[in-house]
N, C-alpha and C positions, 0 to 999 in steps of 0.2 A: 762704567756703564751708567747711562742716564736713564732714569725712570721718571715719568711725569709726576709732579707733586700734587698732593691733595690740597685743596684750598678751602678755607672756611667761608661761611656766609655771615654777613653782618647781622648782629642782633643788638637790640636797643638797651638792654639792662642786665645786670648780673642776677643770678638766681641760685638757689640750692636745689639739688636733685640727685638722688642716690644712683641714678642711671648714668651719671656723667663723671668724667675726670676733668679737673680744671688745672690749667697751666698758665704761667705768666705770658703775656703778650709782649715779647721783647722787641724793642725798636732798633732793629738792625736790618739785615737782609737775609732772605731765605737761601740756604745752602744745602746741596745734596753732595754727600761724600761717598765715593766708590773706591773700594780697594780690591783689586784682583791680582793674584800672584805677587803680592807685595807692592804693586804699583798703585799709587793714589791719584785719583782724579777728583776735582772739585767743579761743581756746576751750579749756575744760577737757576732760578725757578724756570727760566725760559730755555734752559739747555746750553747756555754759553759756557765754554770751558774756561775757568779762571784758576786753574791749578797753580799757576806761578804766583798768584797774588798773595797767597797765605802759606808760606813755607813752614810756619810754626804749627800748622795743622797736619803736616805730612806724617809725623810719628803718630799713628792711630792706635790708641790703647785698647785693642780688641784681643780677646783671649786667643792665644796661639797664632796671632796674625792671620786669622782666617779671612777668606773673601767675605765682603760685607758691603751693603749699601745702607747708609744712614741719612736721615732727614733732620734738619734743625735750623736754627737761626744763628748767624754769626754777628757779633757786635763788639764794640770797643767800650772801654771804661775810661772816663776822665780821671787822670791821676790826681787832680786837684780836689775833686768832690767825691770820688769813689762811686759815681753813678754812671749809668749807661749814657754814652755820648754819641747821638746820631750824627752830629757834624763830623766828629772824629772818624766815624765809620765811613762816611762819604769820602773824606779826605784819603783814607787808607785805600778804599776801593779804586780811586782814581790813579793811584801810583802804578806805573808801568815799567820803570827802569829797574833792572834786577838789583843793583847795589842799593838803591833807595828803598826798595821793598825789604831787602835783607836787614838794613839798618832799622827800619820801622818795626820789623818783626821782633827785634831784640828790645828796642826802646819802649814800645807800647804794643805788645802782642794782642791780637784779636782773641776772642773767646767763642767757642762753638757750643751752643746749647742744644744738645741732641734730644729730640722728643719722639723719634720713631725709628724703627728698623724695617727695611723693606726686603732685604735679601741676606741670607747667611749660609755660608758653606755651600753655595750653589743652589740653594732652595729659595724659591720665591715665597715670602711669608705675608704678602699683602692681603691675602684673603682671610688670614687669621683675625679673630676679634682683637680690638685695640688692647684689651686687658692682657691677652696672651702675648701680643707683640711687646708690650711694656715689660712683662715678666722676662721674656727672652733678652730684651735690651739690658735689663738689670743684671742678667747673668753673664753677658759677653763683653759689655763695655766697662772697662776698669777705671777709666778717667785719668787725666793728667792735668798739668797746670793750664792748658788751653782748651781741653775738650772734656765735657762732663755731661751726664744725663740731666734732663730738665727737671726742675722742681714740679711736683704734681700733688694735688690735693683731691681727695674723693669727697663727693657730696656737697662740700661747703664753698660754693662759688662766691657768695657775698662776702664772707669773711676774708677770703683771699684777695678779692678785688679791693677791699678797704685797706688791708695790710700793705699791698703793693702800692696803692696810691700814696700812702704816707712815706714811701721810700722812693718815689719818683718814677715808678713803673705804671704806665697809664692804660692798663687793660688786662684782660684774661682771654683765654680760649677755652671753650667748653666742648668736650668731645665725648660722644656716646661710648660707653665701655664696650659695646658690642659691634662697633663700626669696623668694617673692612676698610682698607686703604685703596681709594679709587683716585685715578690720576686726573681729577677735574674738581670743580667747585661742588661741594655737597653739604647739605644742611645737617649732616651728622656731626659736623664741626661748626661751632658758632664763635665768631669773633666779637668780643664786647669791649669797646674802646671807651676810655674816659676822655672826652673831648673838652677843650676850651672853646669859647664862643667870642665872636667879635662882630661889630658892625663896621662895614667898609664902604667906600665910595668907588663906583666904577669910573676909572679915569681914562680908559681906552680899550681897544680890542685888537686882537691879532688879525692880520690880513689873510694869511694863507691857511690857517686852521683855527678851530675855535679856541678862544682863551680871552678872558677879560683881565685887563691890567687893573689892579685895585690899589686904593690908598687907604691908609689908616693913620689918623692924627697927623695929617698934612705931609705924609711921606709915602712913597711907593712901598707897598707891603707884599708884592708878589703877583702871581698869575693864578687866576681862578679858572680851573678847567673841568672840575669834577662835580657831578651831582646836579647840574642845571637841566631841568626838564625842557623839552623842545618848545613847549608853549611859552616858557619864560625867555628862551633865546629869541623866539619870534617877536615877543613883545618888545624886547630891547632893540631888535633890528628896526622895528617900526618907528622908533623915536631917535635912534642914535644919529641919523643924518642931520637932524636939527641941532644936535648938541656938539657936532664935530668942530674942533678948533684948528688942528693942523695934523700932519702925518709925517712919518719917515718911512724907511724901507720896510719895516716890520709891523708898525702899529699905526692905527688911526686914533688920535687922542680926542677926548670929549670933555665937556664940562662935567665935573663930578657931582651931577645933580641927582643921580640914581644911587640909592643905598641898598645894600644887601647884608643879610645876616649870614655868617659863615661859621662852620665849626672847623677846628684845626688841631694839630698836634703840637701845641706850644709854639715857640718861636725859634728861628735859627739864630746862630751867633751874629749874623749880619742884619738882624732885625726884620726878617721876612717871616710870613706865615708859613708854617710847615704843613704841606699838603692840605690846603684849604678845600672845603667842600661847601657847596651852596646849600642853604637852608630855606631862605625865603627873601623876597624883596621887603624892604622896610619903607612903609608909606608914612 
């Protein structure tokens, strides 16, 4: 059973507040787990069935094997560093061949960080307050080597933010204790990410849909698609024709004369910006 996930609203800085529960912002991907009559189904946040991708999550450690719908984040650990590995998670998500998936599930299993319960024993519990759902989750989820309840801290968001930063986790989620679970983006949940910043040069633009190809330190560093206001897109369009040098099937390339400041989630192992977002032009 797929239920639409509740999504957080971005917030600029950590804070302390007794009305909130704070959790780590795990750099993996959202996963909803449904178990009905002993049959497990796994769904992405968009409702795509990916049950076959993570066989290590099929033994669900729920009391009495009762029907349940759980919400959380699935992630990989880098065996060399012991830290969360976004690139490893992407590699794992891309696997489709059953034998390859089975081997990966044994060699480097994913971990499912469960932070909410939406349904239990045929009862929809989404309208309960978060604090009540957390209590229920703690009672019914026993945990195993791949599935465990999320770490949570009451009141002290700033201390958690700093502690996680020192251990390579780059953000927290703040959730109102009284919040119901709604299947949309809602400001009862706040996402607070610890970004890195870089100045890049715009080296080209995509032909068929919006996207700026960017350079950093004389090498291509990725595609900038997010956070660019319409006025800034139009300003670039007004001058890019004069800067164009050549093109191929997908891109028009330009002289890297325009700089932009971006925020991003560290770097990929291939030296690309991870999910860069536009901040401002640099003059």
